ZADO-1210 file (C-alpha; in nm, 4 decimals, padded with zeros to 6 digits):
<atoms>
<atom x="-00.3227" y="01.5578" z="-01.4699" code="MET" pos="1"/>
<atom x="-00.1054" y="01.4003" z="-01.2063" code="PHE" pos="2"/>
<atom x="00.1286" y="01.1041" z="-01.2280" code="VAL" pos="3"/>
<atom x="00.0903" y="00.8898" z="-00.9161" code="ILE" pos="4"/>
<atom x="00.4027" y="00.6861" z="-00.8377" code="LEU" pos="5"/>
<atom x="00.4372" y="00.3885" z="-00.6081" code="SER" pos="6"/>
<atom x="00.8024" y="00.3926" z="-00.5032" code="VAL" pos="7"/>
<atom x="01.0168" y="00.1757" z="-00.2770" code="CYS" pos="8"/>
<atom x="01.3633" y="00.2252" z="-00.1317" code="LEU" pos="9"/>
<atom x="01.6315" y="00.0259" z="-00.3103" code="LEU" pos="10"/>
<atom x="01.8036" y="-00.0451" z="00.0221" code="SER" pos="11"/>
<atom x="01.4770" y="-00.1592" z="00.1859" code="ASP" pos="12"/>
<atom x="01.2172" y="-00.2787" z="-00.0673" code="PRO" pos="13"/>
<atom x="00.9557" y="-00.3075" z="00.2074" code="THR" pos="14"/>
<atom x="00.9760" y="00.0682" z="00.2685" code="SER" pos="15"/>
<atom x="00.7380" y="00.2112" z="00.0103" code="CYS" pos="16"/>
<atom x="00.5404" y="00.5296" z="-00.0362" code="ARG" pos="17"/>
<atom x="00.3218" y="00.7135" z="-00.2840" code="THR" pos="18"/>
<atom x="00.4418" y="01.0236" z="-00.4666" code="GLU" pos="19"/>
<atom x="00.2462" y="01.2519" z="-00.6943" code="ARG" pos="20"/>
<atom x="00.3850" y="01.4691" z="-00.9708" code="VAL" pos="21"/>
<atom x="00.1740" y="01.7342" z="-01.1367" code="GLN" pos="22"/>
<atom x="00.2264" y="01.6928" z="-01.5060" code="GLN" pos="23"/>
<atom x="00.0436" y="01.9955" z="-01.6378" code="SER" pos="24"/>
<atom x="-00.1749" y="02.2768" z="-01.5126" code="VAL" pos="25"/>
<atom x="-00.4516" y="02.2140" z="-01.7632" code="ASP" pos="26"/>
<atom x="-00.6689" y="01.9077" z="-01.7942" code="GLU" pos="27"/>
<atom x="-00.5476" y="01.7063" z="-02.0896" code="ARG" pos="28"/>
<atom x="-00.6654" y="01.3834" z="-02.2457" code="PRO" pos="29"/>
<atom x="-00.5535" y="01.0760" z="-02.0497" code="PRO" pos="30"/>
<atom x="-00.3570" y="00.9461" z="-02.3468" code="VAL" pos="31"/>
<atom x="-00.1348" y="01.2567" z="-02.3339" code="ALA" pos="32"/>
<atom x="-00.0552" y="01.1844" z="-01.9714" code="CYS" pos="33"/>
<atom x="00.0278" y="00.8234" z="-02.0492" code="ILE" pos="34"/>
<atom x="00.2651" y="00.9199" z="-02.3306" code="VAL" pos="35"/>
<atom x="00.4334" y="01.2016" z="-02.1343" code="GLU" pos="36"/>
<atom x="00.4157" y="01.0056" z="-01.8090" code="GLY" pos="37"/>
<atom x="00.6999" y="00.7801" z="-01.9161" code="GLN" pos="38"/>
<atom x="00.9409" y="01.0739" z="-01.9284" code="SER" pos="39"/>
<atom x="00.7953" y="01.2150" z="-01.6047" code="THR" pos="40"/>
<atom x="00.8722" y="00.8846" z="-01.4313" code="VAL" pos="41"/>
<atom x="01.2234" y="00.8735" z="-01.5803" code="ALA" pos="42"/>
<atom x="01.2994" y="01.2275" z="-01.4609" code="ILE" pos="43"/>
<atom x="01.1663" y="01.1523" z="-01.1113" code="TRP" pos="44"/>
<atom x="01.3771" y="00.8357" z="-01.0994" code="GLN" pos="45"/>
<atom x="01.6920" y="01.0288" z="-01.1960" code="GLN" pos="46"/>
<atom x="01.6256" y="01.2873" z="-00.9247" code="GLN" pos="47"/>
<atom x="01.5667" y="01.0190" z="-00.6595" code="HIS" pos="48"/>
<atom x="01.8312" y="00.7482" z="-00.7206" code="PRO" pos="49"/>
<atom x="01.7715" y="00.5768" z="-00.3849" code="ALA" pos="50"/>
<atom x="01.4147" y="00.4922" z="-00.4896" code="TRP" pos="51"/>
<atom x="01.2686" y="00.2451" z="-00.7383" code="HIS" pos="52"/>
<atom x="00.9422" y="00.3233" z="-00.9189" code="VAL" pos="53"/>
<atom x="00.7324" y="00.0095" z="-00.8771" code="ASP" pos="54"/>
<atom x="00.4290" y="00.1328" z="-01.0713" code="LYS" pos="55"/>
<atom x="00.2642" y="00.4530" z="-01.1855" code="TRP" pos="56"/>
<atom x="-00.0631" y="00.5820" z="-01.3237" code="LYS" pos="57"/>
<atom x="-00.2217" y="00.9007" z="-01.4499" code="CYS" pos="58"/>
<atom x="-00.5008" y="01.0611" z="-01.2509" code="VAL" pos="59"/>
<atom x="-00.7017" y="01.3747" z="-01.3303" code="PRO" pos="60"/>
<atom x="-00.7171" y="01.6434" z="-01.0614" code="ARG" pos="61"/>
<atom x="-01.0869" y="01.5690" z="-01.0043" code="SER" pos="62"/>
<atom x="-01.0059" y="01.2124" z="-00.8924" code="ARG" pos="63"/>
<atom x="-00.6819" y="01.2806" z="-00.7082" code="LEU" pos="64"/>
<atom x="-00.8224" y="01.2271" z="-00.3551" code="ASP" pos="65"/>
<atom x="-00.9658" y="00.8902" z="-00.4565" code="GLN" pos="66"/>
<atom x="-00.6397" y="00.7733" z="-00.6146" code="ALA" pos="67"/>
<atom x="-00.4161" y="00.8184" z="-00.3108" code="LEU" pos="68"/>
</atoms>
């Protein structure tokens, strides 16, 4: 599963991009991604303080190309 983040610069909210974070190697139930995704987003946010996470979602590897 991957967590797909829509992020924008704090200094320029119109400058946005999409990031993807691989949450686990194995395919897990979507509910596991949703529960663990909150901490994944928090960790990403701490590592990238100049960015604001606008929204995020969980996507299985099989649908990754469609989600971006």
